[in-house]
N, C-alpha and C positions, 0 to 999 in steps of 0.2 A: 299562290300561297300570298297573304298578304302579310308586309313587313307595317309592324307597329313600334311606337314607342318603347314599348316594354322589349320588345326582341334588342334594341339599338343597347350596347353598352358601351359609354364614352370610354376611351382610351384614356387613362390619368398620368400624369407627368411630377414626379416627386423630386423635391429639393432634399439636402442632407437635413435641411433645420425640420423638417416636418410637414413644410406647405404642401399643398400639389395643386395641380394646375390643370386643365380640361386641355391647353394650347400650350405646342409646345416653345412656342413662340413668348407667351406668358413666363414659364419659365425660365426661358432665358434674361427675359428682363428683371425678372426678381433677384438671378444669379448676381446679376450687375451690382446691386446693390445689397445682396444679402452679407451679413458679416458672422453667420456663423462657422464654427470651427470646431471640427469632432474633437472630442476629448482624447487624449493620447493613451497607446496602448498601456495597460497595465504593466508595472517592471514584472521580468519573469525569475519565480520565486528562489532564494538563495538556496546554494546547497548546504545540505546540513553540514555542521562541523566535524570533522572526524575528530573520535575520543583521543585524549592524550595518550599516547602508545606506550609509554614507559609505563605509568601509574598503574593504567588497567591491565597489561601485559603481566606485571608483577604479581596484581592480586589475581589474577584469572590461574598464573600458573603455582599460586598457592592453594587455591581452591582445587586444582586439579590433583595437587600432590595430597591433600587431606581425604579426597575422595578416595584415589589409588590405595590410600593405607586403610580407610574402613574398608573397601574391597578385598584387601590383603586379609584383613581382620576376620571378615565373613567367610572367605575361604576357608581359613584355618580351622574355624568353628566348624564349618560343614565336614570338613575332613574329621576331625577329631569326634565328631558324632558319626561317621561312620564306621569308623575303626573301633567303637566303644562296642555297635551294634554288631560289626565283624566278631569281636571277642564275646560278644554275648551268646552270639549264633554256635562260635564253635566252644564253648562252653555247656552248651545245653548238648551238642553233637557227641561230646565227652561223657556226660552225663548218660546219654542212652546207650552209649558202649559198654 
């Protein structure tokens, strides 16, 4: 098999500044005079600030109390409706007898 220039892939050496060189010696010579400095890494994201506990807790507690009151009202209404139904059924039974 005959080797041609197409088969040979030259190895390249790269500097951090973006320049590339075919010979390592040329890269080393360039690095002596290269003034490129990589940018500093971005700072880590700041953690989210916690909510003010006293204000948030009191608001949440008030909301919870309101929800509990509403739930109790709904339960009482349901119980009242059940009792009404039972009474109607009992009245119908008595009428049949």
